[in-house]
N, C-alpha and C positions, 0 to 999 in steps of 0.2 A: 741529618736535618739539624738545624741550629736550634738549640733548646731556648724556649721563650723567655725563661728567667735569666738566662745569660745574656739575651739580647737587652732585657730591661736593665740589667747591670750596666751593660755598655752605654744605653741611651742615657741612664743617670749620670754617668762619669762625664760623657760628652757634653750634656746639657749644662752641667754646674761649671765645667771648664770654659765653656762658651761665654757663660753669663759674666765670669770674671775677666774674660779677654774683653768682651764688649765695654764692660764698666771700666776696666783699666785704659782701654784705648780712647774712649770718649767721654769720660766723666767730666773733663774741664772744657768740652766743645759746646755740648747742647745736650738738653733734657730728653730728647727723643730716643738717643741710644739707651739711655738708663731704663727708659719703658721696655725697650727690647730685650735688654739685659734681664729685667725682671721676668719677661715672658720666658726666656730659657730657664731661668731658675725655677719657675713656676711648673714648666714641664718636667723638670728634673724630679721636683717635689712629687708631683702627680705619680710618676713611675715608681718612686718610693714607696708610695702607698699601694699601688697595683701590685708591686712585688711582694707585699706583705699580706696580700689576700689569704684569709684562712688563719692568719697569726694574730690579727688584731681585729678589733671591732668592724663590722661591715660598714657602720657609719662612716668611719675614716677610710677604709680601702676602697668603698664603693662610692658613695656620695661625695665626700670631700674630694677624693682623687678625681673623679669626672669634673667636678665643679673647678678644680685648679686646671684640668686639661682644656675646659672651655674658656677659662680665664686667659689661657695663653694667647688666644686669638684677639681677646678684647684688649689685653695690654699691648698686642702688636698694633692694633688699631690706634691706641691712644698715643703709641710712638710715631705712627704715620701722620697722625693729624698734627702732633707737635712739630713734625718734619715740615709739614705743609704750612706751619704758621696759622692754623686754623683751630677755632673752638670745636672741640670733640663732641659728638651727641652721646654722651655718657650713658644716657638710658637705653639707647639702641646698642651699644657695645656690650653692655653689662646685663642686660635683660636676659640673654641666654644662660648666663651663669646661674641667675636665679631660677630659671624654668627648669634647668637640669636638676637643681636641688630639689625642687618641689616635686618633679614627676618621679625622679629615682626614688624619693622616700615611699612613694605608692606602688613602686614597681620592684621592690627588693628580691622578690621571687622570681622575677622574669628577665633573665639576663638578655635573652634574645630582643626583647622590646627595648630594654635599656640601650643595647647596642645599635638598634636601628635608630632611635630617637637622638642618640648622640652623634651618629654618622650624619644624619639629616642636618642637625644644627651646625656641625662642622662645615658642611657643604655651603650653608648659606653665609655662615661667617667668612669663608675662603673667598666667596664671591664677592662680598662686601670689601674685603681687603684687596682684592685685585682692583676694583672700581677706584678705591682711595689711592692705591700706588700708581695707576694709570694717570691719575689727576696730578702727579708730582712733576713739576716742569723743572728741568735741570739744563744748564748749558753743557754741551759735551755729549758723549755717547748714551750716558744714562745706563751704564752696564749693571749699576747696583739695583736700580729700579727693575730692570729685566730680570736680575736673580731672583728678586722678591716675587714678581710676578709668576715666574717659573715655580717657585716654592709653594705659593699658595694654590696655583692651578694643579700642581701635582698632588698636594695633600686633598685637595677637594675632589679631584678625579678618583683617587684611592678610597676615600670614604663613599663616594657615589657607588662604586664598584662594589665595596662591602655592603652597602645598603641593599642594592639589587639582588646580590648573593643571598642575603638574608631573606628577602622577600621571596625569591624562589626556591628557598628551603634547601640550598645546595649543600650547605655545611652549619648545622645548628652549633652554637656556642655555649659550651657546659661551664666554663670559667675564663676568665680574662687571661689566666697563666697557662690554660690547657694548650697542648701542642697541637699543631694543625697548619694547613697551608694558608688558610684563610687569616689566622693570627699572624704568620710570619709575614705575608703580604701586606697586612695592615701596619705592622710595627716597625719592619724593617726599613721602610722609607721614611720613618721618624727620624732616623739618623741623618739621611740626606736633607730633610726638612730643616733640622737644627743647623747643619752646616751651610745650606743655601741661605737661610735667614740671616744668620751670624755674617757671613761674607758679604751679602746684599747690603747690610746696613753699614759695615764699615767702608765698603766701597762707595755707598752713597754719601756718607759723610766726607770722604775724601774727595769726591766729584764737587760737593757743595763748597769745601774749602777752596778747590781751584776755581769755582765760579766766582766766589767771593774776591779772590786775589784779582781775577781777571776784570771783574766789576770795578775794583777800586783803581786798576791801571788805567781804564779808559773813561771814568766818570769822575766829575767833581764831588769831593766828599760832602760839601755843605749842601748843595742843591740837587744832586743826583743828575746834574745835566751832563752831557758829553764833555770831555776836557780837550785841550788842543789836539792831542795825538788821535781821538777818535774823530774829532772834527776834519782833520786833514784827510783820514781815511773816507769819510763820508762825502767830503767835496770831490775826491777823485771820482768816487762812484756816480756823483752828480754830474760831473763832466762826461763820463761815459754815457750815462743815460741820455744826456742832453744830446750827444752826437747820434746816438742810435735812433732817437725819436725825432730829432730835428726840432726840438723845442726849447725855448730859453727857459733859464733858471735864474735865481737871484740869491744874493747873499745880503741880509739886513744886519748891520751893526749897530747895537743899542748901547747907549752909554747914559748911566742916571745923571740927572742934573743935581747939583749940590748934595751929593751923597757924603762927602766928608764931613760937612756940617752936622748931618744926622749923627754920624759916629762920634764927633767932638762933643755934641750936646747930650746925647742919650747913652752913649757907650757902644762898644763894639758888639755887645750880646744883642742889642736891639738893631743894630747894623745888619747883623747876620741874619736875624728874623726878617728883616725888610728884604734881604736878597732872596731868601726863600720864597716869600710872598710874591716878589716880581718873578722869580721862576715859574710859580705856579700859574700866575696870570698870562705869561707867555706861552706857556703849554695849552692854556684854554683858548688862545687866539690863533692858533695856527692849524693846519691840517694834519690828519693823521699821516704819518710817514715823513713830514718834515722833521729835520735835524735842529735840535736846540742845544748850544753849547754856552759854557762859561769860560771866557778866555783868562778871567782873573779879575780880582777887584770888583768893580761894578759894570764891567763889560760883558754883553751877552752877544751871541751871534745865532741868527736863524738861517738855514739853508732851505730855500724854497725849490722844489724839483717840478719839471714837467707843467710849466706855466701855459704857454701857448707858442704856436710857430710864428705868430705876428708880433713884433717888438712892441708895438703900442698896446695890444692886448695883454701881453705879459706884463708890461709896466704897470697897466691899471690894475692887474690882479696883485702885484707886489705893493703897489701903493695902498690898495684897500687892506691887505692883511697887517701892513706897517701901522695904517691910522688905527686899526682895531687893537694892536698891541699898545700903542701909545694912549689911547683912551683908556684901556683897562689899568695901565700902570698909573695913570693920573688920578684915578678914583683913589679915596683915602684908603690906607692900609690899617686895618685893626689887628694890632699885635698884642698876643697875651704874653705879659712878661711877669716875672716873679716881682712881688712887692718888696720894696727896700726895708720896710718895717717888719715884715714878718715872711720868711722865705717858703712858707707852707700855703701862702695865699697868693693869687694872681691878680693883675689888675690889667685893663684894656689900655693900650696906648696908641693913639690916633696918629699916624705919619703921613704926610702928603709928599708925593714924589713925582717928578716928570722925567722925561727922557728926550735925548737927541738921537735921531737915527739917520743912519746912511745907507743907501742901497746902491748895489752894483749888479747889473745883469751879465749873464754870460750865456754862451751856446757853444756847444761842441767842446772838444777837447784842446783847443787852442788857449788853454790858459793854465794857471797854476795856482794853488791855495794861497801862496803868499801874495801873488799878484791881486788876485780878487779881494782878498782880506784887506790890502792896502788901498785898493780903489774905494771899498766901502769905508774904510777909516778916514779917507780923505773926504768923502761926502758927509760923513758924520760930523767931522771936525767944522765943515762949512756950516752945518746946522747948528752946532753948539755957539759958533761965533755970531749967530744970528740971535744971542740971548737964549739959547736952548729951547726945548720943547718943540722942536721943529723937525721936519722931514726932508731930506736932501738926496738926490740921486746923482751918482757918479756921471760925469761927462768928460771926454778929453778936452 
C-alpha cells in the first residue's frame, strides 16, 4: 500500500509544478488563470503543512493547513468568476475559510469531527464551483469547462463518500498522515484533481482565445455588428429559410446623412461614438434573430427573416421596422467625450443625425447576396437623392 507521507510529497511536487506552469502559460493573457495558479500553490502549501503534522505546532499543521485547503476552492471560484467577467461574491467564496478556522480552533482534540466538517464544506464548495463552471458560455466544444466540471464533481463525490464513511464509523481517523484505505481513497484523487483543474484551465483559455479570434473575423471591431463575411453567410441562411417557409424576407440598407461633416467638425473619435450609438439604436429597433451588419464607413445592413407569405404584408412589416429605425436614429445622440481641456473629465456632446434607407424584398433561394444588396443600395440612393432622411423600396 502507498505510504500517505509519500503521497503527500507527490501531491506537493505536482501542485507547485502545475502552479508554475499555469502562471507561465497564462500570465500575459488574463487574471483568471493567476487565481487558478494560486489555488494550486495553496494546495501544495496545505499539504506541506499536513506532512509536518507532529513536527510543528498544530496551529499551523491543523488550522492553517485546513484553511489553505478550503482556500483552494475559494481561489478557484475567484478565477472562474474572473473568467466569466463577473463580480465574484467574495463573502460567499471566503466565508468557509473563516468558518474552518473558527471551528477547528474549538475542535483541536477531535480529528473525526474536523474531518467531517472539512468534507462537508468541500462538498458545498464543489457544488458551487460546478454551478459557476456550467454558467461559462464558450464557442466550440467547451472541453476545458467539461474537465473542470468532472474535477469538482469528483472531489465533491470523494468528500461526500468520506463524510458518509465517518458518519457510519467504518474507519475512524487517528491522524491525517495515518495509513489506511480511507486516507488513500481521499488523498490519491487529489493528484487527479490537480491535473484536471490545471488542464481544464489551460484548455479553457485556449478555447476562449480561439473564440475571440473567430469573433474578430466575423464582426466589426468598432460596433460589434456582423461584418461583410458574416452578413453573406446570414443572407444565404435567410434565403434557405425563406424557401423552406415560403415567406418573404427583406434587406434594409441604411446610410447616414451628412456623416462626413460630423467627422470634419468634431473629429473621428466623436464620429466613432456616433456610429456605436447608431448601432445600438438599430439593435433596439429590430426583432430578435434579425441580422445587423456594418458594411464599412457609415453604411449598415439589416436582414429581416420570415416576414409574411403575402408580399404586401411583408412590405408593410419591413416598412414599419425601417420607420422605427429611422425615427430612433433621428433622435439626438448624447455622446460622452473627453474634455479638450482636461483628459480626466468628460462632457456631453449632442449630435443630430438622419439616415436614408433602401429596402429590397426577397423570397426563396433564387437570389444572391450581391444581387439583393445591390437592389437595396439602388433603393437607398433613390432615397438619398430625395435629400435624405427618406425610405425607398427597390422595384424593377
